[in-house]
Phi, psi and omega in degrees: 000323180289324180296328177300309179296328178289319175296321179297311181301318183293320183292322174296318177300312179298320179295318180293322178296314179294318177296319177301314182298314178298315180296326178293319174298319179298312180302314183299313180296318178294321180299308184292336175278328187254311192288320176297319180286325180282319189238000181067028175275163180277161175284157188240165177264173177301312180301322173293327172294323177291325173295328180287320182293317180294322178295316180296324177295318177293321183285318188253343183237334183068183181235042176281125187283022182277123170285133174085173182246121170069025185303309183290324178293321183289321177293324174299315183292329176292319176298319177289325176297321179292333180274353181284146171281165180297329178294317184294319182293316179299320176296320180292316178297319177298321182295317183291325180289328178291325186116165179248129175071187190291341189279328184250353184268152179260146184289142178290140177295144183293139177291144182293127179283141178279136181298145180267151181254000000 
């Protein structure tokens, strides 16, 4: 049984290495085909393409091991929505239509001041 897991792990490792190599060659080819003529940049090697992939993963994707995007957050919002009354839901929708914070909201019209005596 232990041998089965070792072979499976080796197969996965080989598949990941092959996929990373192929993806790196694709990135290198695209970069070398597009960037030098368009922007006058230098061509890159496969290892530089690997570094570029890792850098873009760090900057744009991070290394959080969560599959999918926002699964836990979405589930919490669904639960909260189900617990709302119809009036609360309509108030929430109206608030979303107005916008969030000072950037998307329109100022409320000023209330008429009562004359002083």
